[in-house]
N, C-alpha and C positions, 0 to 999 in steps of 0.2 A: 582313529577307533577301529577301521577295518584292517588296518596293517597289524594290530596286535596279535599276538600268540595265544594259543590257550594258557600256556603257562605264565604269561602275562596278566591275563584275566583272572586265572586262580590266584595269583600272588597280590592282586589287588583288592579281591575279596578277603583274603588271608589278613591283609592289613587292616582292613575295616574291622574285622572281627578281634582284631589285637588290642584296639582302641577300647573295647568294651570292659568293664570290671567283672566280677563274677555275679553280682546281683541282677546286672543287664543282661548277662548271657542266660542267666537263668529264668528271667522273665521274658526275654524273646524265645527262647525254647518253649517255655508255658503257653505264650500266646500263639505259635505256630501250631501245637498239639490242641489248642483251644478250638483253632479255626478248623481243623479236621475233623474234630468231634461235633461241632455245631453244624457243619454243612453235609456230613455225611454219615451220622449216625440217626436211627430212627428215635424218635422220641416220644410219640403216642402211637398205640395200637388201637384198633376198635374191630371188635369181633360183630359182623354182620348178624342180623337177625333172619336173612332169606338162606344163607349158605353156613358153612363151618369154618370157611376161612378167615384167616385176621388180615387186616389192611394197616401197614404201618406207615407213620407220616415220618417225614423229615422236616428240617425247617425250611429246605429248599421248595416244599409243597406250597403251590399257589394259595393254598388256605392261609399262610403264615406271611403273606405278601409284606404287611405293613412290620410286624416284627422282624422279619428277614431284612427288611429296609435299615432300621435301627441297628441291629446287631452288626449287618455289615459296615455300614458307617463306623461303627466304634471299632470293630476290628480294624479296618481300613487305618484309622486314626491310631490305633496302638501299634500296630506294626511299623507304620512310618514314623511315628514318634520316637520309637524305640530302635530303630534301623538307620533312618536317614538324617543326617546332620542337616542337609539343606531343607528339609521339611521343619524340622525343630526351629531352626532360623527363621523360615517364614512364618510359623506358627507364634514365634516371639515376637517378630516385628508386628504382626496384626493384632495379637492378645496381649503383648506386654508381659508373657508369663515367663520368667526364667527362674523362679525360686525352686521349684522341687519337681523332678521328674516322677516321684512314685506319685505325687498327689494327681497329675493328671492321669497315670494308670488307674488309680482307684477311683477316680471319676468314671472313667469309661467302662469301667469293671461294674460299676455299681449301677449303670444305665443297662448292660445286658444282663444282670441279676433280676433287676427290676422288670424287664422285658418277659424273661423266663419265669418269674414269678407270676405274673399276670397270666400267663399260660395256664399256670398250675391252677390259680384261682378259677379260671373259665373251666378246666376240666373238671375240679372237684364240683363245680354247681352242676356240670353235666353228669359226673357220676351220681349225683342223688337223684336224677331222674331215670338215670338208665346203667345198667352195669355192664354195658356192652363196650365202654371206652375206658380206657387205662393207660399208665403211663409204662415205657418200657424200661428195662434195665439200664438202657444207655442214657435215659432222663437222669436217673439218680446218679451215675456217674458224672456226667456233666454238671449236674448241680453242685455235688462235691468239689468237682475240680474247678469250678467257678469261686465257690467259697473258699478254696485253698489260695487261690491266687489273690483274692481280695483282702485275705487275713496277711499274705506275703507282703501286699502292697501297704497295706496300714502298718505293718509293723516298720517297714522302711520309712513310711511318713512321720511316724514317731519318733524313730532314731534321728532323723533330719532336724526334726523340730528340736529334740533336745540338744542337738549338736549346735544349732542356729541359736538357740535361746540363750546358751551359755557365751556366745559370741555378742550376742545383741546385749546381753546384761553387761559385759564388760565394756562395751561402747557406751551405754548409759552412765556406768560410773565414771567414765571418763569425761564425758560430757557435762556430769554433774559437779565434777571437780571443777572443770574448766569455766562453767557458769559460777562458781562460788568464787575463783579466783578472781574474775571480772566484775563482779559486785564488791568485793573487797576493794579491788583497785579504785573502782569509782566512788568508794566512799572515802577512801584516802584522798582522791582527789578534790571531792567536795571538801573536806577538813583542810585542806592545804588552800584552797581558793576563798574559802568564806571568811577568814579570818584577814 
């Protein structure tokens, strides 16, 4: 590992990216941009009653510690799930999930959106008592970005379900024909040995 040149390392990462299809690459870049916005963009601003300055809060602020923990866990799982084959295999071994990658993406994006909407509800309650607290423009952008991602993954889940439904239907038809043939053979055997 230490003896590898920089070009060998770059080649290794380029080969890793070549195994992704278009949908995977789009979602991977989407997740990276989402991480940057979630961690570094201010989401709430409070105008103080004692001075005219506005204080802006990011998700990294200590007041959002539990929401931050949930969001960070979801982001780490999303990035590892979509980028690392080792993590995906580990996940499959422990949770027996190998059906649909997009469903896992949808689940963790749904958790992040739920956390963000709970912040929205809390701020809406606070704004009914005071007008000094509000959302920043970044809040709306992040929420729209999250909704775009969840719609993208939902479309992927539906496409995958339609594709596998056809395969399942074909397998079921073959199984039904096979069971009908077996029952016909059993009836013929009964008829032969009863006489």
